[in-house]
C-alpha positions in Angstrom: 6.2 -21.6 3.6 9.0 -19.6 3.1 11.0 -18.9 6.3 10.6 -15.1 6.0 6.9 -15.2 5.3 6.3 -17.6 7.9 8.0 -15.1 10.4 5.8 -12.2 9.3 2.8 -14.5 9.3 3.5 -15.8 13.2 4.0 -12.1 14.2 0.7 -11.0 12.8 -0.6 -14.3 14.6 0.9 -13.2 17.9 -0.3 -9.6 17.5 -3.8 -10.8 16.6 -4.0 -13.4 19.3 -2.6 -11.1 22.3 -5.5 -8.4 21.1 -8.2 -10.9 21.0 -7.1 -12.4 24.3 -7.4 -8.9 26.0 -10.8 -8.7 24.5 -12.1 -12.2 25.5 -14.5 -11.7 28.0 -14.9 -8.4 28.4 -18.6 -7.1 28.7 -20.3 -5.5 26.0 -20.3 -2.1 27.9 -16.8 -2.3 27.7 -16.4 -3.4 24.3 -18.3 -0.3 23.1 -17.1 2.2 25.3 -15.4 5.2 24.3 -14.2 8.4 25.6 -16.3 10.6 23.7 -18.7 10.5 20.1 -15.6 11.3 18.3 -13.5 8.3 19.5 -13.8 4.8 18.0 -14.5 1.9 20.8 -12.8 -1.4 20.7 -15.6 -3.1 18.7 -15.2 -0.4 15.9 -11.3 -0.9 16.1 -11.8 -4.4 15.7 -14.2 -4.1 12.7 -11.8 -1.5 11.0 -8.9 -3.8 11.4 -10.7 -6.7 9.7 -11.7 -4.6 7.0 -8.1 -2.9 6.8 -6.8 -6.6 7.0 -8.9 -7.9 3.9 -7.9 -4.8 1.9 -4.2 -4.7 2.3 -3.4 -8.3 2.5 -6.5 -10.0 0.8 -6.6 -7.6 -2.1 -3.4 -5.8 -2.0 -1.2 -9.0 -2.0 -3.4 -11.5 -2.9 -6.0 -9.9 -5.6 -9.0 -11.2 -3.5 -11.5 -8.4 -3.8 -12.4 -6.9 -0.6 -15.4 -5.1 -1.6 -14.6 -2.7 1.4 -16.4 0.4 2.3 -14.0 2.0 4.8 -16.6 4.8 6.1 -18.9 2.0 7.2 -16.1 0.3 9.4 -16.3 3.6 11.4 -20.0 3.7 12.0 -21.0 4.1 15.8 -23.6 1.3 15.4 -22.6 -1.0 18.3 -21.6 -3.8 16.3 -22.2 -7.5 17.8 -19.4 -9.3 19.3 -20.1 -12.3 17.1 -20.1 -10.2 14.0 -16.7 -8.4 14.8 -15.1 -11.7 15.8 -16.6 -13.5 12.7 -15.2 -10.8 10.4 -11.8 -10.9 12.0 -11.5 -14.6 11.8 -12.5 -14.5 8.0 -10.0 -11.5 7.5 -7.3 -13.8 9.2 -8.2 -17.0 7.2 -8.0 -15.0 3.9 -4.6 -13.6 5.3 -3.4 -17.3 6.1 -4.7 -18.3 2.7 -3.0 -15.4 0.6 0.3 -15.7 2.5 0.8 -19.4 2.5 2.1 -20.0 -0.9 4.2 -16.9 -1.2 8.1 -16.4 -0.9 9.7 -13.3 0.0 10.5 -12.9 -3.5 7.0 -12.9 -4.4 6.4 -9.9 -2.0 8.9 -7.9 -4.2 6.1 -7.6 -6.8 3.8 -4.6 -7.2 0.3 -4.8 -5.2 -2.8 -5.3 -6.9 -3.8 -2.2 -9.7 -6.6 -1.3 -7.2 -4.0 -0.4 -4.9 -2.3 3.0 -5.2 -0.2 5.4 -2.6 1.1 8.9 -2.5 1.0 11.8 -4.8 1.4 11.3 -7.7 -0.2 7.9 -7.2 2.2 4.8 -7.1 1.7 1.0 -6.7 3.4 -0.3 -3.7 5.3 -3.6 -3.6 3.2 -6.5 -1.6 6.0 -6.4 1.1 5.2 -2.5 1.8 1.5 -3.7 1.7 2.3 -6.3 4.4 4.5 -4.2 6.7 1.9 -1.2 6.4 -0.8 -3.6 7.5 1.4 -5.1 10.3 2.4 -1.6 11.6 -1.4 -0.6 11.2 -2.4 -3.4 13.6 0.2 -2.8 16.1 -1.1 1.0 16.0 -4.9 0.0 16.6 -3.8 -2.7 19.1 -2.2 0.0 21.1 -5.5 2.1 21.0 -7.6 -0.8 21.9 -5.6 -1.8 25.0 -5.5 1.6 26.2 -9.5 1.8 25.7 -10.0 -1.2 27.3 -8.1 0.0 30.5 -9.9 3.4 30.4 -13.1 1.7 30.2 -12.7 -0.4 33.3 -11.1 2.4 35.3 -13.4 5.4 34.7 -16.1 5.6 37.1 -19.2 5.2 35.6 -20.8 8.4 36.6 -18.1 10.0 34.4 -18.4 7.5 31.4 -19.6 9.4 28.4 -20.6 6.0 26.5 
């Protein structure tokens, strides 16, 4: 594997591993807690991150159709832990398969035709898609860690969910 791609993949793995370690062992109430109905839970954020990774890395970079329905990622339907963790692992497996044969030079190419950004619409490069997803993962990891901390420290009688 190309050294640059290996470093980016390692960073993705470290970020995911830290998030999954924080989630390991939390009870269902904490996994599904949110400060109010307009907020996402950790479970919903994990489902969204899996869908986002399949889209930005699997589809945008690898051309693997994600069949993503983004709005369904945000349903407040209390998805099961096993379902969420399976979606995360599937997304991570796709990422490893897509990135393994690539070089940094390969990432200079345009993303898949299904991916456009901006006005007027343009196709970003694959490196842009990868960096965008890495930033997105970090953003939602921060939200998830804050939600975990709040869920553990909010008195149950004051807890909206």
